[in-house]
N, C-alpha and C positions, 0 to 999 in steps of 0.2 A: 504494500500500500504506500509505503514511504517513497518508493521509486516513482510511482505514478504521481504522487503529490509534488515531487521535485520537478516533474515535467510541467506542472502548472506554473503559470507566470512567475509568481514570487515564492511558491512553496511554503507559505507561512504556516501551513497546517502539518508540516513534517513532524512526526513524533506524537501528534495529538491523539492518535488512536492506538498507540502501542499497548495500552492496558486492556483493550477489548478482549483478546483471547483469554487472559487470566480472569477478568471479571465474569466472563461467560462460564468458564470452567468452575469457578467458585460459587456461582449463584445457587442458592438453596433449591430452586426449582429444577436445576439441572443435575441434581444428585439422585442417581437411580435408587429405587427401593431394593431391598434384599429379596431373594427368592422367597424366603419364608414370609416376609411382609406381603408379597403378592399372593401367595397361596392363602394366607389368612384373609386377605381382602376378598378372594373368591368365595371362601367359606361364609364370610359375613354377608355376601351378596346372594347367598342361598344355593351355592353350588355344593355338590357332594362328590365323593370319589376324586377329590382334588389331588393332583400329583404333578411332579416334574417328569415329563415323558422323554426328554432328550436334553443332554448337556454336552457342550463342546466349548471349552475355553470360556469366554464371557457370554456365550450364546446359550439360550435354553428355550425349550418349548414346554409350557405348562398350561394346565386347564383343568376342567372338571365337567360334570354333567349337571344340567339344570332342567328340571321338568317345567314345561310351559303350562300355565293355567289357561284353560279354554273356557 
């Protein structure tokens, strides 16, 4: 971003946005919930047989069963 800002007439904003990545990374809303928090959330939402079906590194697939009221 700084390279592009330097190309602008006076480049007065060079360095102005250097903290954006760190601010984004540290923002509370960008902190992922743990697997157990997600599983508990499914249970609280009325799902049963909740489980983690697949895990690989930081990726996982979790879910459960929920009967629909008709």
